[in-house]
N, C-alpha and C positions, 0 to 999 in steps of 0.2 A: 943223127944216129937213132935208129928205131928203139922204142922203149918197150920194156916188158909190161904187160897189161894184166892186171888181176881184177876180175869183177866178181862180186858176191852179192847175194840178195839176203836182206835181213828183215826181221820183223821186231818192232819195238812196241811192247804193250803200253797202252795209255792208263793213266790212273783211274779213269772212268770213261764210259762212252762219251764221245764228243759229237754233238749234233749241230748241224747247220741247216740252212733252208733246204738243201738238196740231198743230204745224206747223213748217216751216222756211222762213225768209225770206232772200233774198239782197240785196234792195234794198227801200227803204221808200217807198211812195207817200204823199205828203202833200198836203193842201189848203192853199194859201196865200191869205190874205184881206187886202185893204186897204180900209179905209173912209176916204174923204177928204171933208173939209168944204168949204164954199164958199171958204175962204181958203187952200185947198191943204194943210192940215195932215192928215197921214195916220196912222191907227192900224192896226197890223199884228198878225196872229196866224196860227198854223198849227194844223191838226188832223190827227191820224192816223185818228181814228174808232175805233170798237170793232169790230174785225174779226170776233170771234166772234158779234156781233149782226148780221153781214151788212153793216156800214157800209163804204163805199168812198169815196175822194175824189170820184169822179164822182157818186155818189149824194148826198153832202153838198153838192156844188156845185149840183146840181139843186134841193135843198131851199132853199139860200140864195137862189138866183135867183128862186124862187117868191115870196119875201117881200120882195124889194128895196124896193117902195113903202113898207113899214112900217119900214124901217131909218132911223131919225131920230136926231139928236144927243141928244135927250132921252129915248131909250129906256132905261129902267132894267132892273135884273135881273128884277124881278117881271113887268114887261110882256113881256120877252123870254121868260120861262118860260111865259107864257100863249100865246105864238106858237108855240113849239117845245118838243118833249119833250127830256129829257136826251139827250146824245149829242154827236158831233163837230161837227155844224153849229152847234149852239147854243154850244158851247165856242169855236169860231172867232169868232163874232160877239161874244160876251161879252168875250173877251180883247182883241179889236180895239177895242171901245168903251172898255175900261179904258185902253188905250194912247193912244187918241185924246184922251181927256179929260186925261190927263197932259200930252200935247203942247199941248193948248189952254190949260191953266191953269198949267202949270209946277209943279203939285203932284204929287210922285211917287206912284205907285200904292200903295206900301207905307203911306204916310201916310194916304191916303184909306181904306185897309183897316183902319186903327186899330192898326197894328203898330208895334213899336219899330224903330229903324233896323236895316236888314238886316245880318245877320252871316254870315260864311262858315260852311259846314256840311260835315260829313263825309257823302259820298254813297257808297252801295254801288257796287261795280263788278261787273257781271253776267257770269257764266260760263255760256254756253249749254250745253245738253245735248249729249252726244256720247260717242264711244268713250273708254275710260279713258285712252289715251295722249294724245288730244286735250285732255281735261280737265286732265291733268297739265301738258301744255305751256302751256295758257292760265293755269293757276294759277301756274306758275313765272314766267311773264311778268308776273303781277300781284303780284310779291313786295313791292311798296311800298304796296299798297292795304290800308288798315286794316279795311275792311268788304267782304266778298264776299257776293254773292247768287248762289246756285247753283241752276240749273234741273235738276229731276229728273223722273222719271216712275215708272210702276208696276213697272218691272223694273230701272231704273238709279237707285239712290238712296244707301243708306248706303255702298256701295263708293266712289261718287264723293265723298261727304263725307269719307271717310277719306283719299282722295288729296289733296283740298284741304287737309285738316288736316296731312297729312304735309309738303306743300310750304309751307304758310303757318301755322306753329305759333302765330304771334302775332296773326293776323287774326281778327276777328269773322266769324261765318258765319250767313247767313240762307238758308233753303231754300225754294224755290218749286216746288210740285208741279202747279200749273195744273189742279186738279180731277181728277188721274189716280189717286188712291189710293182704296182702300176703307177702311171703319172698321177692319177687322181688320188690314190692312197698317199703317195709322197706329199702332194700338196696339202692334203688334209692333216698330215702329221707334223708339218714343219713348225707350226706355232707351239705345239706342245713340246716338241723336241727342244726348241729354244728355251721354253720355260724351265725344263729339266736340266739345262746346261749342257746339252749334247754339243760337242765342238766339231764333229766331223761325221758324215754319213758316207759309208762305202757302198758303191755299186748298188743303188736301190733298184734300178731298172735293168732289164735284160740287155746283154750285149747285142748290139744290132737293133735294139729297140729303144735307144736312149736319146733319140733326136728331140724328144719333148724338152730335154734340159736346155736346149738352145734358147727357148723363150721363157724359161722359168726363172724368176728372180728369187732364188733361195737365200734365206738369211743365214744359212749354215753352209760351210764349204762341203762340196760333194766330190768324192774321190772315185776315179776310175780304177777298178781292180781287174775284173775279167775283161773289160774293154781295153785295158792297157797291156800290150804284149811287149814289143820292143820299140825302137825309135820310129819304125814305119807306121805305128799306130797314133803317133802324137798329133799329126795334122788334123785328124778327125775329132780329137779330144779338146782342143783349145777352146772351142766355142760352146762346149757342153759341161766341162768340169773345171774345178778350181785346184784339183790335186790329182796325182797319180800314185797308185800303190805298185811299187817295183818289187818283183820277186824273181830271184835268180833262175828258178825253174821255168818261169814263163818266158823270160827274155833270152835265156840261153847262156847264162854265165856271168861272172864278175866283169869281164871286159865290156860286154854290152850294158850291163847294169850301171856301171860308172858313166858310160857315155849317155845312157838314157837319163840318168839323174841330172847330169849337167845340161843336157838339151832341154829337159822339162823346165828346169829353173830359168834357163835363158828365155823361154817362152812365157814366163810368168806363172807357171804352175808350181804349187807346193809339192813336196815329195814325201811320201810315206814309204817305208821299207817293211815288207811283210815276209811271211814264210808259209810254206805248205806243210808245216809241222816238221819235226826232225830233231836230230841231236845237235850238240854244240858244233860238230863238224860242219853241219849245214848252216848254222848261224854265223860261224866265224867269218867267211868271206862276205856275207851280207852285212856284217857289222861295219865293214869298210864303207859300203854304200850308205849305211845309216849315219855316218859322219856328215853327210850332205842333206839329211832329212829333217823335216819338221816333226813328223810322227814316226816312232819306231815300234814295230811289233815283231819282236824276236824272242818270243816266250816258249817256243816249241819244247825245249827240254823240261820246262816246268810242268808240262802236261803229261809227262812220261814217268814210268817207274824208275828208269835208270838212264845213264848218260855215258858218253865216252870217257876213257882215261884223259886226264888233263882237261877236264871239262871247263867251260866258261863259268865264271862266278856270277851268281845272281844274289843281290841283297836288297830285299824289300822294294822291288820294282826297278832296281838299277842293274844293268848288265855291264860287266867289265870287259876290257879288251882280251882277246884270246892269247894264250901263251904260244910261243913258237912250236912247242912240242905237239900242240894240237893241230895247228894250221898256220901257214903264212909267215 
């Protein structure tokens, strides 16, 4: 049976401007999707899209509206993948269908996914790129966070790591360069990163320019983020990376994300689960994939002024399972 489709575009203000190597954002545009069956039961999801691929909520909305006649209750992940490529539009539809089926059957999404009962997880808390005094201020405010993810670029890197380590001597640190380094810069920084206790470096080299990692003996695991899309990207990553960062917007939904996590682990790659920012509605399906991950980065709601009703609970770096009223 064809579903009723409601698509809206929202903007969620951030607590302060969020800077990474390629951009600064002040509020987050999101697509919100509801799929409703004949009995009035609705499945919800949101998508931020992949901004560096040119995705916008408006574009995703156009994509979804173009396939409304094909959106049926019995649409499975494989059929959806045949309709749409990986990306934010497919993510929104896939996650809304997972939620709808949970509402229809009373069987929670985690059980359908073949997971053990959901457990709370430690999530990274992200410090955006910025001037040294701003990074110090943010680090000081994050004194209770056990895992810090620090954004860096090609000129601001180890100095910021040292500031964070100075302020947070007991916290674990992950560094994310968002494709902004060269192979020479990466090699020159590795020893200092080890000294400061950095335990993971995300996407230091540009996607498509990361072949240098094949011959680099890095003493710290390096994770593919922009270079990791869906399962089709894995073959090229195994000889270059030690981990992959899975995001539902990149891979096109929960169905592919679960398959990608399991395939990556089977190949000996560690898994990180990340986000493109967003509310608890975006974090909830990713939380299922995070049950299979070594590193979890689902702090989107902590960077915003507000969140959804029935929001996920965060307590000093721990994120708790979503309530069924929110999703799944």
